[in-house]
ZATOR-971251 format. One line per 2 residues: number of its first residue (from 0); their letters; for each residue x, y, z of N, C-alpha, C. Coordinates in pm, 1 decimal. Example, Ala and Ser with C-alpha at 12.3 -4.5 7.8 and 13.67 -1.06 7.14 Angstrom:
REM ZATOR-971251
0 = as = 1319.0,-569.0,780.0,1230.0,-450.0,780.0,1320.0,-330.0,780.0 | 1285.0,-225.0,708.0,1367.0,-106.0,714.0,1290.0,3.0,787.0
END
This chain:
REM ZATOR-971251
0 = mp = 79.3,-116.3,18.5,9.3,-18.8,6.8,103.3,120.1,6.4 | 67.0,231.9,-102.4,151.5,356.2,-98.7,113.1,409.3,54.0
2 = el = 221.9,458.2,108.9,208.2,530.8,226.9,250.0,678.3,208.6 | 268.2,739.2,303.0,324.9,891.4,327.2,471.2,924.6,230.0
4 = pe = 578.9,840.6,235.1,677.2,870.6,142.4,648.1,825.7,-13.4 | 581.2,728.3,-16.2,532.9,688.9,-171.0,446.7,818.0,-242.2
6 = ve = 348.7,877.7,-131.1,269.6,973.4,-182.1,350.4,1107.2,-187.5 | 415.4,1144.9,-108.1,527.4,1253.0,-119.0,618.2,1242.7,-245.8
8 = vt = 674.1,1156.0,-270.5,746.0,1114.6,-370.0,668.5,1124.6,-540.0 | 535.0,1099.5,-522.2,467.2,1141.6,-631.8,441.4,1245.3,-640.1
10 = ri = 413.5,1318.9,-530.8,400.1,1474.7,-538.9,502.9,1559.6,-591.0 | 620.8,1502.4,-529.6,757.0,1582.6,-564.8,750.6,1556.3,-742.4
12 = tl = 755.2,1459.9,-799.3,757.6,1423.6,-931.1,662.9,1457.1,-1021.9 | 554.1,1542.5,-957.5,440.8,1600.1,-1028.7,439.0,1750.7,-1038.0
14 = ae = 482.6,1806.8,-930.1,444.8,1952.7,-867.1,499.2,2053.5,-965.7 | 637.6,2012.9,-997.8,693.4,2147.0,-1085.6,627.1,2132.8,-1232.8
16 = rl = 609.0,2014.3,-1270.1,559.9,2002.0,-1416.4,435.5,2040.2,-1432.0 | 316.7,2002.8,-1351.5,205.8,2045.8,-1374.6,180.5,2176.5,-1342.5
18 = rg = 243.0,2255.6,-1246.5,192.7,2384.4,-1176.6,188.7,2490.5,-1299.5 | 67.7,2519.7,-1300.8,46.5,2648.4,-1406.7,-29.0,2581.0,-1552.7
20 = gr = -42.6,2427.4,-1548.9,-88.8,2372.8,-1645.5,-234.9,2395.6,-1661.5 | -277.4,2383.9,-1801.4,-430.2,2380.8,-1823.3,-514.3,2239.9,-1867.4
22 = vq = -629.4,2224.4,-1786.7,-670.3,2085.3,-1834.2,-734.1,2102.6,-1969.9 | -713.6,1997.8,-2053.8,-798.2,1979.6,-2160.4,-898.8,1906.1,-2159.5
24 = sa = -901.4,1796.4,-2087.6,-1009.2,1723.7,-2056.8,-997.3,1615.2,-1966.9 | -1105.9,1521.0,-1910.9,-1073.5,1448.5,-1829.1,-1150.4,1304.2,-1861.0
26 = rl = -1100.9,1194.8,-1830.9,-1196.3,1059.2,-1840.4,-1178.8,976.7,-1764.5 | -1317.8,901.8,-1739.8,-1321.2,798.9,-1608.1,-1329.9,660.4,-1674.2
28 = gk = -1268.2,598.2,-1600.3,-1261.2,432.6,-1635.2,-1358.7,352.7,-1561.5 | -1336.5,265.3,-1465.0,-1405.8,179.2,-1421.9,-1441.2,240.4,-1287.4
30 = pl = -1536.2,251.5,-1200.5,-1559.2,321.2,-1093.4,-1440.6,297.5,-973.5 | -1411.0,396.6,-926.2,-1331.4,387.9,-821.6,-1393.3,389.3,-683.5
32 = rw = -1327.5,416.6,-548.9,-1387.3,401.6,-431.1,-1495.1,483.1,-423.2 | -1482.7,639.0,-465.2,-1605.1,715.0,-446.1,-1622.9,774.7,-598.1
34 = pl = -1743.6,845.2,-598.7,-1771.9,910.0,-729.9,-1685.8,1041.1,-751.0 | -1651.6,1059.5,-868.5,-1584.7,1190.3,-899.0,-1633.7,1334.7,-842.9
36 = gc = -1759.4,1311.4,-841.9,-1838.1,1430.4,-758.9,-1861.1,1570.6,-856.8 | -1834.8,1554.9,-1001.4,-1860.7,1637.2,-1084.5,-1852.1,1590.7,-1255.3
38 = ap = -1903.3,1632.9,-1330.5,-1906.2,1610.8,-1450.0,-1762.5,1594.0,-1506.9 | -1711.0,1493.8,-1592.4,-1554.6,1516.1,-1615.6,-1522.1,1639.2,-1701.3
40 = ea = -1638.2,1682.8,-1766.7,-1614.8,1803.5,-1903.4,-1603.8,1922.8,-1810.0 | -1647.9,1905.4,-1683.3,-1634.5,2037.5,-1601.1,-1509.4,2089.7,-1560.2
42 = la = -1414.4,1995.6,-1562.9,-1251.1,2025.1,-1529.5,-1192.5,2093.4,-1660.4 | -1250.0,2095.5,-1776.7,-1184.0,2139.5,-1883.9,-1153.2,2314.0,-1871.5
44 = gl = -1033.0,2323.0,-1890.7,-986.5,2490.7,-1885.0,-955.9,2543.6,-1750.8 | -985.0,2454.5,-1660.2,-924.3,2487.5,-1525.9,-764.6,2487.2,-1541.4
46 = qv = -698.7,2538.9,-1454.1,-578.0,2575.4,-1424.5,-528.6,2504.1,-1294.3 | -402.1,2430.9,-1331.6,-346.2,2358.5,-1209.8,-255.5,2436.1,-1130.4
48 = ge = -303.5,2432.1,-980.2,-213.5,2508.5,-874.0,-113.8,2425.7,-820.0 | -66.1,2479.9,-713.1,57.1,2392.8,-630.4,4.5,2262.5,-596.2
50 = lq = 47.1,2167.9,-599.5,46.5,2032.9,-539.7,48.8,2015.2,-398.3 | -35.6,1971.9,-339.2,-6.4,1942.7,-178.1,-28.8,1817.5,-150.5
52 = rr = 14.5,1791.7,-46.6,10.4,1638.1,31.6,-42.2,1658.1,162.7 | -183.3,1570.6,228.9,-214.2,1572.9,354.8,-209.0,1438.4,385.2
54 = gk = -121.9,1368.7,474.3,-116.2,1203.9,498.4,-120.0,1170.1,365.4 | -195.8,1054.5,320.4,-172.0,993.4,225.5,-262.2,1035.8,86.4
56 = yl = -321.0,1152.3,97.5,-373.9,1235.1,1.1,-321.6,1322.7,-65.0 | -332.5,1341.4,-186.3,-275.4,1442.4,-272.2,-400.5,1560.5,-317.7
58 = wm = -356.9,1691.1,-283.1,-448.3,1792.2,-326.5,-398.2,1861.1,-447.1 | -489.5,1862.6,-555.6,-455.0,1918.8,-697.8,-543.2,2055.0,-696.2
60 = pl = -508.1,2186.1,-662.0,-594.0,2291.9,-660.4,-618.0,2333.9,-829.8 | -766.9,2349.8,-848.6,-805.7,2383.6,-978.3,-875.4,2524.4,-987.6
62 = ag = -851.5,2602.2,-1065.4,-939.5,2708.8,-1087.6,-971.7,2789.0,-1224.5 | -1054.2,2836.5,-1226.0,-1097.1,2904.0,-1337.7,-1197.9,3020.6,-1322.3
64 = pa = -1245.7,3106.5,-1444.0,-1303.6,3216.0,-1412.2,-1457.4,3184.5,-1340.5 | -1515.6,3058.5,-1375.2,-1649.3,3044.3,-1307.8,-1620.7,2933.0,-1212.4
66 = rr = -1522.3,2850.6,-1172.3,-1524.0,2746.2,-1105.3,-1379.6,2748.3,-1013.9 | -1381.7,2721.2,-884.7,-1247.9,2704.8,-821.8,-1274.1,2595.9,-697.9
68 = gg = -1166.5,2509.6,-711.5,-1192.3,2374.9,-631.3,-1047.4,2298.9,-647.7 | -1067.3,2172.7,-623.8,-986.1,2097.9,-652.6,-1023.9,1943.5,-656.3
70 = ll = -882.7,1875.7,-666.8,-905.6,1731.8,-666.4,-826.1,1661.3,-580.9 | -896.0,1584.3,-507.0,-831.3,1495.9,-382.2,-813.2,1359.8,-433.6
72 = lh = -689.6,1314.3,-448.6,-657.7,1199.9,-491.7,-593.7,1101.7,-374.9 | -616.6,971.6,-385.1,-575.3,869.2,-317.7,-540.1,790.6,-386.5
74 = lg = -408.8,689.1,-351.8,-361.5,583.5,-450.3,-404.7,465.4,-414.2 | -505.4,425.0,-293.0,-564.1,321.1,-223.9,-456.4,239.2,-216.2
76 = ms = -470.4,105.6,-243.1,-386.3,13.6,-193.9,-266.2,-49.0,-294.8 | -301.5,-21.3,-452.3,-230.9,-40.4,-550.2,-200.2,65.0,-660.9
78 = gs = -259.4,188.8,-621.3,-245.3,292.5,-729.4,-103.6,351.9,-758.1 | -99.7,416.0,-867.8,25.4,494.3,-898.8,-29.7,599.6,-993.5
80 = ln = 27.1,710.2,-983.1,28.5,821.7,-1099.5,120.3,848.6,-1194.4 | 83.9,854.7,-1313.7,214.3,852.8,-1408.5,174.1,986.9,-1535.5
82 = la = 272.9,1058.6,-1531.7,262.4,1206.3,-1632.1,322.0,1157.2,-1728.8 | 256.9,1160.7,-1889.4,337.0,1138.9,-1979.6,322.4,1227.2,-2102.3
84 = da = 396.0,1275.8,-2160.6,369.5,1342.7,-2304.5,269.1,1283.6,-2404.4 | 305.7,1153.2,-2406.9,245.1,1081.5,-2509.6,196.2,913.7,-2475.9
86 = pp = 110.5,895.6,-2358.5,64.6,795.9,-2309.7,34.0,698.0,-2393.2 | 54.3,553.7,-2368.6,-29.5,458.2,-2471.1,-168.6,462.1,-2440.5
88 = pa = -252.4,387.1,-2529.2,-387.7,377.0,-2477.7,-417.3,318.5,-2363.6 | -509.9,378.6,-2301.4,-564.1,344.0,-2161.7,-574.3,192.9,-2177.1
90 = gv = -534.1,129.9,-2034.0,-524.3,-20.3,-2009.2,-633.1,-34.7,-1944.4 | -655.8,-168.7,-1902.5,-767.9,-210.5,-1829.8,-802.9,-188.5,-1680.0
92 = hd = -667.9,-110.0,-1638.4,-647.3,-81.6,-1489.4,-604.8,61.3,-1504.9 | -648.7,123.5,-1599.2,-639.9,251.1,-1570.0,-792.1,360.8,-1557.3
94 = hf = -820.8,397.3,-1477.7,-939.4,460.0,-1429.3,-954.5,607.7,-1430.8 | -859.1,686.2,-1447.2,-871.5,829.2,-1462.6,-753.8,878.8,-1525.2
96 = el = -801.0,982.7,-1607.6,-711.1,1053.7,-1702.2,-727.9,1182.6,-1697.2 | -627.0,1266.0,-1683.8,-638.5,1417.9,-1691.2,-545.9,1468.3,-1780.5
98 = rt = -594.2,1503.4,-1904.5,-514.3,1559.4,-2016.5,-481.8,1695.7,-2010.1 | -368.0,1754.7,-1971.0,-311.0,1888.2,-1965.4,-216.8,1929.4,-2080.2
100 = dr = -204.4,2062.2,-2103.3,-75.1,2098.8,-2178.6,28.7,2069.0,-2135.4 | 36.1,2028.5,-2012.0,171.7,1992.6,-1965.5,199.2,1814.3,-1988.4
102 = gt = 132.4,1754.8,-2023.1,98.6,1613.3,-2044.3,-26.0,1540.3,-1983.9 | -18.8,1417.3,-2014.4,-148.7,1351.6,-1944.8,-143.9,1272.6,-1805.5
104 = lr = -213.6,1296.9,-1699.0,-179.3,1233.7,-1598.8,-291.8,1131.3,-1560.1 | -235.7,993.3,-1555.0,-301.6,873.5,-1562.7,-305.0,809.3,-1398.1
106 = lt = -398.4,779.8,-1364.5,-423.7,688.7,-1234.3,-430.5,556.2,-1268.7 | -347.7,463.8,-1244.5,-336.0,331.6,-1259.8,-346.8,250.9,-1128.0
108 = dp = -476.1,167.6,-1113.4,-513.2,110.3,-983.4,-566.3,-11.5,-1011.0 | -493.8,-109.1,-989.7,-571.0,-268.0,-1036.8,-662.2,-293.8,-939.1
110 = rr = -640.6,-248.7,-785.6,-777.9,-302.8,-716.9,-867.3,-189.4,-709.3 | -859.1,-101.3,-740.6,-950.3,17.7,-766.1,-1001.1,72.2,-609.5
112 = fg = -904.8,57.2,-518.9,-957.4,109.2,-400.2,-901.4,263.2,-386.1 | -833.3,342.4,-492.6,-794.6,441.5,-518.2,-913.9,546.3,-527.6
114 = av = -896.9,660.2,-542.8,-1006.2,773.1,-540.9,-978.6,887.2,-598.9 | -1042.1,950.2,-693.3,-1024.5,1121.3,-739.5,-1177.6,1170.2,-718.9
116 = vw = -1136.8,1256.8,-651.3,-1294.7,1327.0,-592.6,-1272.0,1466.8,-585.7 | -1363.8,1549.3,-644.8,-1385.1,1686.4,-650.1,-1456.7,1766.9,-540.9
118 = sd = -1371.2,1848.1,-514.1,-1422.2,1919.9,-379.7,-1412.1,2081.3,-396.3 | -1488.1,2161.9,-358.6,-1473.5,2300.4,-373.4,-1370.0,2376.6,-278.1
120 = gl = -1303.1,2286.2,-204.2,-1183.8,2333.4,-131.2,-1164.9,2245.9,-13.1 | -1021.1,2264.7,46.9,-989.5,2167.0,153.6,-1079.6,2167.2,277.2
122 = da = -1153.5,2316.4,298.9,-1231.7,2327.1,409.3,-1376.2,2281.3,371.4 | -1401.6,2207.3,266.7,-1523.3,2190.5,216.4,-1551.6,2039.0,226.8
124 = ap = -1657.6,1979.2,213.4,-1683.9,1849.6,211.8,-1686.3,1811.0,41.1 | -1637.5,1710.0,10.8,-1606.7,1589.2,119.4,-1457.2,1585.4,149.9
126 = as = -1383.0,1698.5,110.0,-1251.5,1679.2,134.2,-1239.7,1694.8,282.1 | -1290.6,1801.2,327.3,-1298.1,1813.0,511.4,-1306.3,1699.9,563.9
128 = tl = -1430.2,1631.1,514.1,-1473.1,1499.3,591.1,-1385.7,1393.3,580.2 | -1296.9,1358.4,442.8,-1196.9,1298.6,447.7,-1099.8,1302.5,526.8
130 = la = -1059.7,1429.0,536.4,-925.0,1462.0,608.3,-927.0,1485.9,758.2 | -1048.2,1486.8,810.7,-1087.6,1529.0,939.9,-1056.9,1469.2,1046.7
132 = rl = -1029.9,1313.6,1020.7,-978.9,1240.3,1157.9,-803.2,1214.6,1141.4 | -758.0,1272.2,1033.0,-594.9,1268.8,1028.3,-523.3,1342.3,1132.6
134 = gp = -410.2,1214.7,1169.5,-335.7,1295.7,1281.8,-232.3,1394.8,1237.6 | -145.8,1428.6,1322.3,-53.8,1540.2,1277.3,61.4,1511.0,1188.1
136 = ep = 108.9,1560.3,1089.5,207.5,1548.2,971.7,341.3,1498.3,1069.9 | 413.3,1395.7,1027.8,534.5,1366.9,1112.7,639.4,1464.7,1137.0
138 = fd = 657.8,1568.0,1009.2,740.6,1687.7,1013.3,701.0,1823.6,1042.4 | 564.4,1832.4,1118.7,500.5,1931.5,1153.1,586.4,2003.6,1321.6
140 = pa = 630.6,2080.8,1299.2,698.6,2139.1,1436.0,616.5,2144.3,1542.9 | 496.3,2153.0,1519.7,370.7,2173.1,1619.2,367.2,2020.4,1709.2
142 = lt = 402.6,1909.8,1638.7,417.8,1795.3,1704.9,556.5,1755.1,1728.0 | 544.7,1799.8,1911.9,679.5,1777.3,2005.4,663.1,1653.8,2048.1
144 = pe = 787.5,1638.1,2092.0,787.9,1512.6,2189.2,711.3,1501.9,2301.3 | 678.0,1612.3,2372.6,576.3,1637.4,2489.2,432.8,1607.6,2445.2
146 = sf = 384.6,1659.2,2321.4,240.2,1620.9,2256.3,235.5,1472.4,2220.2 | 343.8,1413.9,2180.7,372.9,1293.2,2122.5,347.8,1184.5,2256.6
148 = hr = 420.5,1225.7,2335.5,416.3,1125.3,2453.7,312.9,1113.3,2533.7 | 226.7,1248.2,2524.3,70.6,1274.9,2576.7,-19.4,1191.1,2496.9
150 = al = 6.3,1189.8,2384.8,-76.2,1100.4,2303.0,-52.2,958.7,2304.0 | 58.1,912.1,2313.2,122.0,784.9,2354.5,25.6,735.7,2459.4
152 = ha = 23.7,791.9,2594.4,9.1,773.5,2708.5,-154.7,738.7,2733.3 | -213.4,808.1,2628.4,-373.1,813.4,2623.1,-404.2,669.7,2583.5
154 = rr = -325.9,607.7,2514.7,-361.2,464.5,2481.6,-304.2,339.9,2547.0 | -366.6,221.9,2536.3,-339.5,104.3,2632.6,-300.4,5.6,2541.7
156 = cn = -311.7,14.2,2385.1,-284.9,-83.1,2288.3,-130.5,-96.0,2284.9 | -83.2,-180.9,2190.1,52.7,-188.5,2163.2,97.0,-64.7,2068.4
158 = vk = 219.8,-43.9,2083.0,258.0,68.7,2026.6,245.4,92.2,1846.3 | 272.6,-76.9,1783.7,273.3,-72.0,1661.0,127.1,-60.4,1590.3
160 = aa = 25.4,-106.3,1651.9,-111.9,-77.3,1638.7,-139.0,96.0,1633.7 | -98.5,139.0,1726.2,-118.4,264.5,1754.8,-65.1,369.8,1664.3
162 = ll = 38.1,338.0,1604.8,119.4,414.1,1525.1,46.9,410.3,1371.5 | 13.3,266.2,1346.6,-65.4,258.8,1238.1,-192.3,312.5,1228.6
164 = gg = -255.3,324.7,1303.7,-395.3,406.9,1323.9,-426.0,515.0,1250.0 | -282.2,581.7,1261.4,-285.9,737.2,1176.1,-334.0,848.9,1255.9
166 = el = -359.3,819.1,1395.6,-434.3,933.2,1482.7,-289.4,1013.7,1558.1 | -213.7,902.8,1617.6,-80.5,978.4,1683.6,12.2,1035.0,1562.1
168 = iv = -3.8,1001.3,1447.1,103.7,1065.0,1351.3,49.6,994.3,1232.8 | 26.8,1073.8,1125.1,-36.5,1045.6,975.7,80.5,954.4,900.2
170 = ga = 41.3,874.8,808.0,133.1,827.5,709.9,273.7,749.9,740.0 | 267.2,710.7,856.7,382.6,581.3,878.1,281.6,462.7,870.9
172 = gn = 350.9,401.3,793.0,274.0,251.0,739.0,335.8,156.2,807.7 | 315.4,1.9,759.6,396.5,-85.3,834.1,516.2,-98.1,802.6
174 = iy = 593.5,-87.3,704.1,707.7,-109.3,653.6,803.2,-28.5,759.0 | 756.0,137.1,746.1,799.4,266.2,822.2,821.5,249.4,973.0
176 = vs = 680.2,197.0,1024.2,674.1,168.5,1167.3,772.4,56.1,1222.1 | 760.5,-39.9,1167.1,877.5,-161.2,1188.3,1001.5,-98.1,1198.0
178 = ea = 1062.0,-24.6,1103.0,1170.4,20.2,1093.1,1199.5,124.2,1197.4 | 1117.7,214.3,1230.6,1143.0,314.0,1337.9,1140.3,275.0,1469.8
180 = lf = 1058.4,144.3,1503.2,1065.1,94.1,1625.2,1205.1,10.5,1646.6 | 1257.9,-25.9,1520.3,1386.2,-64.6,1566.7,1500.2,13.1,1615.7
182 = la = 1516.6,143.6,1504.5,1588.9,249.4,1541.0,1596.1,269.0,1703.3 | 1450.8,296.9,1712.5,1425.5,362.8,1855.4,1462.3,232.5,1982.4
184 = gi = 1479.9,132.0,1939.5,1495.2,33.4,2042.1,1360.0,-36.1,2115.2 | 1246.6,-21.0,2072.5,1122.8,-38.7,2127.2,1048.2,-173.9,2054.4
186 = dp = 1011.5,-253.2,2138.6,948.8,-365.2,2105.1,835.8,-337.6,2028.3 | 777.8,-373.7,1943.2,646.7,-347.4,1887.1,492.0,-366.7,1959.0
188 = ra = 541.7,-452.7,2061.0,437.8,-528.3,2171.0,426.2,-437.3,2282.9 | 518.3,-314.5,2275.2,514.7,-246.2,2414.2,399.6,-172.7,2382.8
190 = rc = 335.0,-178.8,2537.0,220.5,-80.7,2547.8,235.2,55.7,2525.9 | 147.1,131.6,2482.2,173.6,274.2,2445.3,174.3,373.6,2603.1
192 = dr = 98.4,318.8,2689.3,106.9,419.2,2821.7,209.8,368.2,2925.4 | 278.7,279.8,2851.0,434.0,265.1,2952.6,556.4,286.5,2876.5
194 = is = 534.8,364.6,2781.5,657.7,407.2,2705.7,689.9,565.4,2781.7 | 816.3,552.6,2821.4,865.1,677.4,2909.2,886.3,799.7,2800.8
196 = rp = 897.9,903.8,2863.9,915.4,1041.0,2791.4,1020.9,1052.8,2698.8 | 1154.3,999.5,2732.5,1274.6,978.1,2676.1,1242.8,891.7,2551.1
198 = ra = 1198.4,761.5,2602.9,1158.1,669.3,2483.2,1075.2,733.5,2364.7 | 998.4,797.4,2411.0,868.3,864.9,2303.7,948.3,963.1,2228.9
200 = ek = 1047.0,1040.1,2282.8,1126.2,1143.3,2202.3,1210.5,1084.3,2106.3 | 1269.4,959.6,2160.9,1355.2,883.3,2077.1,1262.9,816.5,1934.6
202 = ll = 1159.7,768.7,1964.4,1060.8,720.9,1879.5,1005.0,811.0,1769.3 | 983.9,934.1,1818.8,945.6,1037.7,1713.5,1067.7,1075.9,1626.4
204 = aa = 1152.2,1099.0,1681.6,1301.6,1132.0,1611.6,1315.3,1022.4,1504.3 | 1305.9,861.3,1563.1,1319.3,783.7,1450.2,1224.4,756.3,1337.9
206 = lr = 1101.5,788.7,1386.6,993.1,791.1,1267.9,1007.7,906.0,1176.9 | 1056.3,1034.3,1224.6,1112.1,1144.8,1124.6,1215.1,1094.5,1041.1
208 = qt = 1322.9,1013.7,1092.5,1445.2,981.2,1024.5,1394.0,883.8,945.9 | 1302.4,764.8,934.1,1299.4,669.4,852.8,1211.0,727.1,744.0
210 = la = 1114.1,790.8,772.8,1022.7,853.8,671.3,1104.2,943.6,575.7 | 1196.8,1049.5,628.9,1288.8,1115.3,581.1,1398.5,1032.2,440.9
212 = ra = 1410.4,925.6,521.2,1504.6,846.2,431.3,1439.3,783.3,330.8 | 1309.1,742.5,355.8,1227.0,650.2,284.0,1184.1,770.9,151.6
214 = ia = 1160.7,881.6,148.6,1133.9,991.7,48.2,1277.7,1029.0,-29.3 | 1385.5,1031.4,48.6,1490.6,1025.9,-50.9,1527.9,910.0,-120.6
216 = lg = 1480.7,826.3,-105.1,1496.0,668.8,-168.1,1395.3,643.7,-261.0 | 1319.7,721.7,-264.4,1192.8,713.7,-363.2,1091.2,616.9,-320.1
218 = gs = 1071.7,623.5,-184.9,970.5,514.2,-130.8,995.6,376.5,-161.7 | 914.6,301.8,-112.9,913.0,164.3,-120.1,860.4,82.5,-236.7
220 = tl = 903.1,-20.1,-316.1,802.4,-86.8,-428.2,809.6,-236.7,-362.6 | 737.7,-283.1,-318.4,683.8,-432.7,-296.5,631.0,-496.6,-381.3
222 = rd = 546.8,-429.0,-484.0,450.0,-479.8,-577.8,437.4,-392.6,-685.7 | 340.5,-298.7,-685.6,290.9,-226.2,-760.9,341.3,-55.1,-775.8
224 = fr = 407.7,-19.2,-693.0,412.6,137.1,-644.3,522.1,170.2,-764.7 | 501.4,291.7,-850.7,577.5,344.4,-935.5,566.4,506.0,-907.3
226 = da = 680.3,567.6,-918.0,642.2,732.0,-916.5,591.4,773.4,-1044.8 | 588.9,912.1,-1054.0,523.0,973.7,-1180.4,591.9,979.6,-1310.9
228 = hg = 751.3,916.3,-1305.0,822.3,895.5,-1399.3,845.3,759.9,-1422.4 | 781.4,655.2,-1321.8,755.3,521.1,-1377.0,874.3,437.6,-1289.7
230 = ms = 929.2,519.8,-1213.6,1049.3,454.1,-1116.6,1023.7,403.1,-1016.0 | 1100.4,263.9,-979.4,1035.9,222.8,-852.9,1118.8,257.4,-725.3
232 = ga = 1063.2,238.5,-612.0,1139.6,282.4,-498.5,1253.0,207.7,-457.7 | 1329.9,249.1,-369.5,1445.8,178.4,-305.9,1449.1,132.7,-177.8
234 = fq = 1382.1,170.0,-92.6,1379.1,183.9,62.3,1371.2,41.1,102.1 | 1303.5,-50.4,21.3,1291.3,-183.9,65.0,1414.1,-272.7,81.1
236 = dq = 1511.0,-207.8,17.0,1625.4,-298.2,-39.0,1714.1,-256.5,87.8 | 1686.0,-164.8,136.0,1783.0,-107.7,249.2,1726.9,-105.2,402.4
238 = ah = 1602.7,-199.7,423.3,1540.0,-198.4,543.4,1638.4,-279.7,648.4 | 1663.2,-228.7,774.3,1743.1,-313.6,877.0,1643.4,-437.3,931.1
240 = vy = 1514.2,-426.9,917.0,1414.9,-543.5,1002.3,1330.0,-586.8,892.3 | 1283.7,-502.4,833.2,1140.8,-533.6,740.7,1184.2,-632.3,627.4
242 = gr = 1119.3,-753.7,614.5,1125.7,-835.5,536.9,1264.7,-923.2,533.7 | 1340.6,-919.4,676.7,1453.6,-990.4,693.9,1429.6,-1097.2,808.4
244 = eg = 1305.9,-1168.3,795.9,1296.1,-1266.0,915.9,1414.9,-1379.7,892.6 | 1469.0,-1414.9,1004.5,1586.1,-1519.7,1024.8,1708.6,-1468.9,978.2
246 = dg = 1719.8,-1350.7,932.3,1826.4,-1292.7,905.4,1921.8,-1218.5,1035.1 | 2052.3,-1223.2,1021.6,2096.1,-1165.1,1146.4,2088.8,-1004.7,1174.7
248 = ct = 2053.4,-950.4,1305.8,2026.1,-814.9,1325.5,2163.4,-731.7,1251.1 | 2115.0,-598.8,1229.7,2238.4,-538.8,1188.6,2321.3,-447.0,1303.2
250 = rc = 2246.7,-471.0,1427.0,2305.7,-389.8,1524.5,2364.8,-470.6,1644.4 | 2308.4,-608.9,1647.3,2366.6,-690.4,1757.3,2369.3,-826.5,1700.5
252 = sg = 2387.9,-932.3,1768.2,2423.6,-1059.3,1750.9,2284.9,-1128.4,1725.1 | 2162.2,-1066.0,1739.1,2055.2,-1147.3,1744.1,1973.6,-1170.5,1607.4
254 = tv = 1874.1,-1228.7,1610.9,1817.6,-1275.3,1488.5,1685.0,-1210.6,1439.1 | 1631.0,-1145.0,1337.8,1505.6,-1085.9,1308.7,1401.9,-1181.3,1316.2
256 = rr = 1308.0,-1139.1,1405.0,1186.0,-1246.6,1416.0,1067.4,-1172.1,1335.3 | 968.1,-1233.0,1290.8,832.8,-1195.3,1227.3,729.1,-1221.8,1329.6
258 = iv = 653.0,-1157.0,1343.9,505.0,-1200.5,1423.4,391.8,-1125.0,1336.4 | 271.2,-1159.0,1382.8,172.6,-1089.2,1301.5,81.1,-1024.6,1407.5
260 = qg = 66.6,-878.3,1405.5,-20.6,-782.3,1476.8,-128.9,-734.5,1382.9 | -230.0,-744.4,1443.5,-364.3,-697.8,1337.8,-354.9,-721.2,1212.6
262 = qr = -310.8,-860.2,1199.9,-339.9,-901.0,1043.2,-215.4,-830.1,953.0 | -104.6,-791.7,1034.9,1.2,-747.0,936.2,132.3,-799.2,999.4
264 = st = 229.6,-831.2,924.6,358.1,-873.5,936.6,459.3,-760.6,1032.3 | 495.7,-774.2,1106.8,587.0,-721.8,1212.8,728.1,-776.1,1213.3
266 = ff = 828.2,-705.9,1188.2,956.3,-734.8,1203.2,1051.8,-697.1,1299.7 | 1132.3,-751.1,1384.7,1190.6,-677.1,1495.3,1288.4,-752.3,1556.2
268 = cp = 1394.1,-722.2,1627.2,1484.1,-795.3,1686.6,1455.4,-786.6,1843.4 | 1435.5,-926.4,1901.4,1434.4,-925.6,2029.2,1525.6,-890.7,2118.6
270 = gc = 1642.3,-883.0,2068.4,1787.2,-841.3,2126.8,1781.0,-717.0,2159.8 | 1748.1,-612.2,2040.6,1767.5,-483.0,2032.1,1634.5,-380.9,2080.8
272 = qr = 1536.7,-464.9,2076.0,1423.0,-398.6,2094.3,1349.5,-410.7,2248.8 | 1335.3,-356.2,2310.2,1271.1,-389.2,2442.3,1138.8,-326.8,2475.7
274 = r = 1044.2,-409.3,2575.9,947.5,-349.2,2608.1,929.9,-252.9,2698.7
END
């Protein structure tokens, strides 16, 4: 599933080229998770603004003389966006296409859990409704070690589940949470309300370090993800614990274990990571 790093990489690879472009036409394929919310032809003539990201959503502002708003895009479980000057004919998994004078943007999504939704603004429905429950952005200065620790202590579940929930911090997916917990030396089964203030600070720093490194490496590609230029991510090739069950720990003499938490695989080193 594309997580925050993959979405941010997509934003970076699209933003400069699409900024200021003019929409020529839009095409819908098979239905996605939610309806577009406007007629595709209503997008023609609108100008593209600065692409933004909130959690795992992309916001594409669009404006014209008689219409202002934008498209909220989500890659779902298997989606990717590609921008090309002359794309091949749309395939069976190509479910949305926005033709602009800067190229054709196409959403490819084999499982169709992705979405492209019109909203009159980020503060208007449906965008405001979809974004309302998202936690703080990991790089937001307002997210301090103190506020992060308080949020942890309000929960009694295991720390892995809490981080994946997206209310403590947004966009930290399964791979990145496993890696950050390893860097912080925290067992993924540790209860949130038993994590001390210094360990919470170390975990927040590890989350930020992991996500920043993933963005720099183009995200992770386990199956479907490609950036807007068609390039795969490389983070998974440099993971310390994720996907390395039975391998030696990169930090101690222990062995990486795999357990299942909430139907998701968790990889950790019992020697390095303490409850």
